[in-house]
Each structure stands twice: as C-alpha cells, then as structure tokens.
N, C-alpha and C positions, 0 to 999 in steps of 0.2 A: 504494499500500501504505500503511496507517494505521500511523503511528510510535507505539507506545505510550509515554507517559512515567510514570515510576512514582516520581519523586520525592514525597516528602512523604506517602505512601501509610501508613495505619496498620498498626502491628505485626500480622503475619499469626498467625491462632490455629492451635493446635497441630494437626497433620497427624492425618487419620483412619488407621485401621489399615489396611495395605496389603492388597489383595485377594489372596486365596489363602493367607494364612497362618493357622496354626491358630488365632490368636488373633482374627483377623476371622472365622472361621468360626465361633467360640464367640460372637463378639458379635452375628452374624447370627442364630444359634440363640436366643439371648437375647431379641432383638427379635421373633422370629417367635413365641415361647412367650408371651411378655408380650402381644404383639396378640391372640393366639388367645384367651389368658384374660381381657382386657379386653373383647373383643367377645362372648364368651360370656357373661360376667358381666351386661354389658348387655343383650343380648339375653333372658335368662332372668328377670331381675330388674325391667326395666323394661317391656319391651314385651310379652312373653308375658301377664303377669297382666292387662294391659289391651288384649290382641288388637291390637296395632299393629304392621301391615306396614311394612317400612321398604325395599322393594325388594331387588333381588338374589335369589338362592337362600335365604337367610335369611328374607327378608319372603313369598317364595313358599311356603316351609315352614310358616310360622305359617298363612297362608289354607288351606292343604291340610289342615293338623291341625285347623283349625275345621270345615272342610267334611266331612272324612270320618274324622277321629279319629285319624289315623297319627301317632305321634310325631315331632315336627320334626327330631331328630337322625338317624332313620332316612330321611325325606325328603332331608335334605341330603346324606346319603351317596349315595343312589342318583341324586339329581340330578347332584352333582359327578362321579360315576363315569361316567354316562351323557354327559355333556359332555365329560369327558377322554376317552373313549373316542372320541367324533366328532372330537376334535381332535389325535389322535395324529399325523397327518399334517401338521399345521402346526407342531407342537411338536418341537423337538429332544429328543435323549435325557435331557440334563440339565434342561431346563426341563420335560419331563413328570414327571421323578422329583420336582423342587421341586413340581409342581402337584398330583402325588399325594400326598405328605406333607402339604401343607398341607389340601387335600382331606378328609383323614380327621381331621387334627387338630382342625380346628373342630367338626365334630360331634361327636367324643369329649368335647370339652371342654363343649359344649352338654348332652351326657348327663350329665356328671359335676357340672356347676353346680346348685346349688339353684335353685328358683324362688319363694322367699320375695319378694312385692311390697316393694320400697323406696321406693314413691312411691305417694301415693293420687290424685294429680290425673293424668289422662290425659294432658293437653297437656306437663306437665312430664315425665311418663314418656317421651313421645315424643321430646320434645328431649333429655333425659338419654340415653335409650338408643340413639337414632340417633347422637349424638355419640360415644357409647362405642364402637359398632360401627365408624364411621368412623375413630376414633382407632386401633382395633385392626387394621383392614384397613390402614390408612396404615403403621402399623408393620411389618406383615408384608411389604407391598410395598418398603418401605425396606431389608428385611433382603434381598431379591433372591429371595423366595419368594412363593407367592399361596396364598391359601384357597380357590381355585376360584370358581365362579359364572358370573355372566353375561357378564364381559369375555371369556373365552374364546369363549362362544357367539357373542357379537356378531362377534368377529373372523371366526368360520366364516361366518355371514351375510353379512358384508361381502365377505368373499373369493367366496362363491358369487353374491351379487344386486348387489354394489356399492353397497350402502345407505349405508355410512359408519359406523365403529365408534361415533361418538357418538350417531348418530341411532338405531341400533339399541338400544344401551343405553337411551336415553330411552323408545323404544317399549316396551321390555320392563319398564322398571320402571313405566310408564304402564299397562300390562296389570295388573301386580301392585295398583297403587292402585285400578285400577276393579274388580278381582275382590275386594279387601278390601270395598270398599262393598256389592259384590252378594253376598257370601258372609254377611258379617256383618249386613247388611241396614240399615245405618245411613248416612246422608251424612256424619255425624261420623267414621266409621271412614275413609271415602275421604279426608277433609282432613286427619284425622291421619296417614294413611300418605303423603300428599303432603308434609307437614312434616317427616316423618322422612326422606324420600327427599331432600330438599333439603339437610337438615342433615347426613345421612350423607355426602353428595357433597362437601359445604362442608368438612367434618371430614377426610375423605381428602386433599382438595386441601392443606389447611393443614399436615397433617402431612410430606405428600410435598414441598411447597415450603419448609417450615419456617417458624418464627414471625418470623424477621428479615425487615424489609423495608428497602428503600433507594428513593431518588429517582434518576433517570437524567435528567440534565439536558444538552441540546445547545444550544451557543451559538454563534451566528454574527454576527461583530462585526467591523467595520472597524479596531478596535484590538484584535485578537486576541492579538498579542503580549503587550500590557500584561495583558490579562485572564488569559492561561496565566500570567504572572509572578506575578500575585495568588494565584490559584488554588494554584499550588505552594509559593508563599513565604510567603503572608500566611495563607492560609486552612489551609496544611497539607493539602492535599488531592491527590489524583491526577488525572490528565488524560490523554486521548488526543487527539491532533491526526488529523482527517480531513481528506484534500484535496478539495476540492468544487469546484464551478463554479456561477455564478450562472445560473439557469434563463432568464431573459429578457435580462441583459447579456452572460452567457458568461464574466463577468469570473472568474479563479482567486480562489479564497479558502478559508480554513481554518474548520473546525467543530470546536470543542471538545466533546469527549464526557466528562462528568464524573459520576461515580456516588458520590453522597452519603448517610449517613445523614438520616432526615428532620429530626432535630434541627440539622443543619447547613445545611439549605436556605436558610433566611432569610438566613445571612450570606453566603451566596453569590450570592442574588438582590440583596441590597442592594450588595454590591461592584461587582458586574457593571453596576447601575445607575449606580453613582457614576462608574465608568470610561467607560461608553457607555450613555447613556440610551435609545438608539436600538437597541440589541443586539437582535436576535432569539432569543428563549430558549423552548426548549420543556421542559417538566417532565412526566414521566411515571412511573407507579409500577413499581419494578423488584422483582418478587415472591421472586427467588432470584438471589443474586449469588455466582458462584462465581470463584474466583482468588485471586491475591495481594492480602492486606489484608482479605479477606472469608471465605467459606466455602470449605473444600477440597471438591471433587468426592468423591461417593461416600459 
C-alpha cells in the first residue's frame, strides 16, 4: 500500500460548495444558464451567419435549416426530445429531468438570441463560434446538467451495438461534417465544419479538466531516501512513496511520485540529477489534479 507523504504541500485552495446545499444548487443553476447563454450567442452570431456546422445536434440543426428552411431552435427541440425519449430507459429519474431541462433551455436561448454577424471572416467565425459552444457546453456539464445532444444517443447505440461511445460520437460528428459539405455544396463548408468540431471538443475538454496543469514525476533512484528528503524539505513539495520491485533483478525499491506545477519542474529535475545522476525519472502531463494542495473535487 502506498504511503502518502504530505509534508511541504502548498496551502489548499478554498473548498467548493457542498453538494446538496441550496447554495450549491444555485451555483450549478448559474453555471447552466451561463453555459446555455454563451453557447447560444456563439451559435447565432458566429456560426449561423456563415453556415458553419459544428457537430452535435446544434450542427445538425444548421445543416437541416439550410436544406429545408426549418428554424434551428425547432430542430434542436425535436431532436433533443426524440433522443431523450429513446434514452429514458438508460437514464434515471434525476438524470432525465436534468437532461430535459437542458434540452429545452438551449433551443429557447437560440430562439431568443439575435443573429447579427459578429465576424466577417468565416474561419475566425468558425473558431470563435465553436470555442463559445464548447465553453458553454463544458460549463453546463460542470453544473451536473446537460443540454442534450448526441452524447446520450451515442450511449444508446453503444449499449445496443457495443461500438464505444467515443467512436459513435466521432461517426455522428463526421456525418454532420459530410452533410455540411453536401448540403451547402462547398468543400470549404466541410473543412470549416471539421475545424469547428475539433475546436468544440477541445473547448469542452478544457472547461471540464480546468485550466490548471501540473506535471507528474516518477523517480526511481538508489538514493531514494535522500531524494525524498530533498523533495520534502528543500523544494517544499509533496511526495508519495510507492513500493516497487525491479523487473529484472527482483530487488525491492521505492518509487517517488511527485506532482508539481510546471514552473517547479526544472528545480526538481536539477536537484534529482545532483543527488543521483543515474536516477530514472519519468515526467508526464497531469491535466487535472484533485486533492490536498491542488483543486477540490466537484
């Protein structure tokens, strides 16, 4: 069993609001409303004027609007309710209510938001609009709600055919990209849609994982005790000792796991190199770090 060593860990950030409290519910509702508003404004003022599809139900609504002239908000309501109806057996009561609220709020916001173009360049509009939708959807997901869309449909197809949620989402978004090129009749439309899909996905990931980044460092050294003391007392960082065994020799050893802000990585590498030039050190990105000294979960 790993023994966490907590000495030298930076001060912890303030705790998030507790789940279930009225303040937390108010906070989550604010996140949902802000996310819906940002996504609707980005969709109406950047993507719609240039007919840029961004994947998902909102992108599909723009393609169908261009093909048949039906209002995008109406298409979004119909598609979200149809997907939600199919997924009632998968969702619990609470999740279904949250999905229903988000599925109606997003089209409502799209219907109320104006459609004045905010950008004349199609590529910049695709990037800005897709980023705005990604940020809005990410905020909605962080609130514990959902704005409906392809994610639930992907879960249904995965359960039925075992294709994998990520693969189904990629196929659905790919279909939107191809449809955008065919309906609008321009290769540029398909390229812009592909750019928008990628940007939206990255923006959602960024909001959900947070802006904070850290480095996860694993150190295997014959002088692990000295390295551990340096990490804790000289560098004022935290460390966890993981018992391990050499794969070839079978010799018991210690592995130090240290999570550091990117700005402190060079100090750690330099000190480890001074203590043990032959230390085996692995550095990897930690996109989200939760717990003492970093971010609180939730």
